[in-house]
C-alpha positions as CSV (number, residue, x, y, z in Angstrom):
1,M,-6.1,4.2,9.2
2,F,-2.5,5.4,9.5
3,E,-2.4,9.2,9.3
4,L,0.8,11.2,8.8
5,L,0.8,14.4,11.0
6,R,3.5,16.7,9.8
7,G,5.8,17.8,12.5
8,T,4.1,15.5,15.0
9,G,4.2,11.9,14.0
10,L,1.9,9.1,12.9
11,V,-1.7,8.4,14.1
12,L,-2.0,4.7,14.5
13,P,-5.1,2.6,13.5
14,C,-7.8,1.4,16.0
15,Q,-7.5,4.6,18.2
16,V,-4.1,3.3,19.5
17,G,-2.7,6.8,19.7
18,V,0.0,8.9,18.1
19,L,3.6,7.6,17.5
20,G,5.2,11.0,18.1
21,F,8.6,12.2,16.8
22,G,11.1,12.5,19.6
23,L,9.8,9.5,21.6
24,S,12.4,7.3,23.2
25,E,12.8,3.7,21.8
26,R,11.0,2.2,24.7
27,A,8.1,4.7,24.5
28,A,7.8,4.2,20.7
29,Q,7.8,0.4,21.0
30,W,5.2,0.6,23.8
31,V,2.8,2.6,21.6
32,V,3.2,0.3,18.6
33,A,2.9,-2.8,20.7
34,S,-0.7,-1.9,21.4
35,L,-1.4,-2.5,17.7
36,A,1.0,-5.2,16.5
37,D,4.0,-7.3,17.4
38,V,7.2,-5.3,17.6
39,R,10.4,-6.7,16.2
40,E,13.8,-5.1,16.7
41,T,15.9,-4.7,13.6
42,W,19.1,-2.9,12.5
43,V,19.4,0.0,10.1
44,C,22.7,1.8,9.2
45,Q,23.0,5.2,10.9
46,A,20.2,4.6,13.4
47,G,20.8,4.1,17.1
48,W,17.7,1.8,17.2
49,A,15.1,0.5,14.8
50,F,12.0,-1.8,15.0
51,T,9.3,-3.0,12.7
52,A,5.7,-4.0,13.1
53,T,3.1,-5.2,10.5
54,Y,-0.6,-4.4,10.6
55,E,-3.1,-5.4,7.9
56,G,-0.4,-5.7,5.2
57,V,1.4,-2.4,6.0
58,E,4.8,-2.7,7.6
59,L,5.9,0.2,9.9
60,L,9.6,0.7,10.3
61,A,10.6,3.2,13.0
62,L,14.1,4.6,13.4
63,G,15.6,6.7,16.2
64,D,18.7,8.4,17.4
65,C,19.8,8.8,13.8
66,V,23.1,10.3,12.7
67,D,23.7,12.5,9.7
68,R,25.6,10.9,6.8
69,E,28.1,13.8,6.9
70,G,28.8,13.4,10.6
71,R,27.2,16.9,11.3
72,S,25.8,16.7,14.9
73,E,23.5,19.6,14.3
74,Y,21.6,17.4,11.9
75,D,21.3,14.4,14.2
76,G,17.8,13.2,15.1
77,R,17.2,12.4,18.8
78,G,14.5,10.0,19.7
79,L,12.1,8.8,17.0
80,A,13.2,10.5,13.8
81,V,12.1,8.5,10.8
82,L,9.0,6.5,10.0
83,V,8.6,4.3,6.9
84,L,5.4,2.6,5.9
85,R,5.7,-0.2,3.3
86,R,3.1,-2.3,1.6
87,C,3.4,-6.0,1.9
88,P,4.0,-7.5,-0.6
89,Y,6.1,-4.7,-2.0
90,A,4.9,-5.1,-5.6
91,V,1.2,-4.3,-5.5
92,T,-1.6,-3.5,-8.0
93,G,-4.4,-2.2,-5.9
94,P,-5.3,-0.3,-2.7
95,S,-3.9,-1.5,0.6
96,A,-6.3,-3.0,3.2
97,V,-5.6,-0.1,5.6
98,P,-5.4,3.5,4.4
99,V,-2.2,5.6,4.8
100,V,-3.3,9.2,4.7
101,L,-1.5,12.5,4.3
102,D,-3.6,15.7,4.2
103,G,-6.7,13.7,3.3
104,V,-5.1,11.7,0.4
105,D,-4.8,7.9,0.8
106,L,-1.3,7.3,-0.4
107,F,-1.8,3.6,-0.8
108,G,-5.4,3.8,-2.0
109,Y,-4.9,5.1,-5.6
110,P,-2.3,4.7,-8.4
111,A,0.9,6.7,-7.8
112,A,0.1,9.2,-10.7
113,E,-3.2,10.1,-9.0
114,V,-1.6,10.5,-5.6
115,L,1.2,12.7,-7.1
116,D,-1.5,14.8,-8.9
117,A,-3.2,15.4,-5.6
118,L,0.0,16.2,-3.7
119,V,2.8,18.4,-4.7
120,P,5.9,16.6,-3.4
121,A,7.9,19.9,-3.1
122,D,5.3,21.0,-0.5
123,Y,6.2,18.1,1.7
124,P,10.0,18.2,2.5
125,D,9.4,15.8,5.4
126,V,7.8,13.1,3.2
127,R,9.5,11.0,0.6
128,L,7.5,9.2,-2.0
129,P,9.4,6.8,-4.3
130,V,9.3,7.1,-8.1
131,A,6.7,4.7,-9.4
132,A,6.3,3.3,-12.9
133,P,3.3,4.4,-15.0
134,G,0.2,2.7,-13.7
135,A,1.9,1.5,-10.6
136,W,0.9,2.1,-7.0
137,L,3.1,3.6,-4.3
138,P,4.9,0.8,-2.4
139,E,6.1,2.9,0.5
140,V,6.3,6.4,2.1
141,S,9.1,7.8,4.4
142,F,8.4,10.5,6.9
143,S,10.8,12.3,9.1
144,W,11.4,15.1,11.7
145,P,13.2,17.3,11.1
146,P,12.5,17.2,7.3
147,F,15.0,15.2,5.3
148,G,18.3,17.0,5.0
149,E,17.2,20.0,7.2
150,R,18.3,21.1,10.6
151,A,16.0,21.1,13.6
152,P,14.6,24.6,14.4
153,D,16.9,25.0,17.4
154,G,20.0,23.8,15.6
155,G,19.7,20.1,16.4
156,G,21.8,18.2,18.9
157,P,20.7,16.5,22.1
158,G,17.2,17.3,23.3
159,T,16.0,18.4,19.8
160,Q,12.3,17.7,19.6
161,P,9.6,18.7,17.2
162,P,6.8,21.0,18.4
163,G,4.5,19.2,20.8
164,A,6.5,16.0,20.9
165,A,5.0,13.4,23.2
166,R,7.3,11.6,25.6
């Protein structure tokens, strides 16, 4: 089970550990490599990115991200964004491995049921895509600081979420 821990990171399956926001690229890859093969990739506005796939769920990790407006106080140092995608993208049933937020399996129920159980406005650090009626969520994005917000200390170098693992 993948579990999104707000303000902390992502608990990985098989008791691998926590992929914590603020981790360096090397440390983040090391944690994920205990679960699956890590493959580096490129994403615009990210200093580094990598993917790994486990039981039909692809994890995309982005770090050292810059703000679209060039505002350094919004820059995310270390691991800043996590995206979990179902493979294949178009799905009609639950995923093989649960992806959980506050006790709700995001990939285990149709999107309408997930959105009934969670109020998206209560989760500024989580992005759920719009899904067609009867569809299942294909992905979830998760960030620190929350999307479009400054880090509590004003951002910039050294900004870390509370209790970030190194």
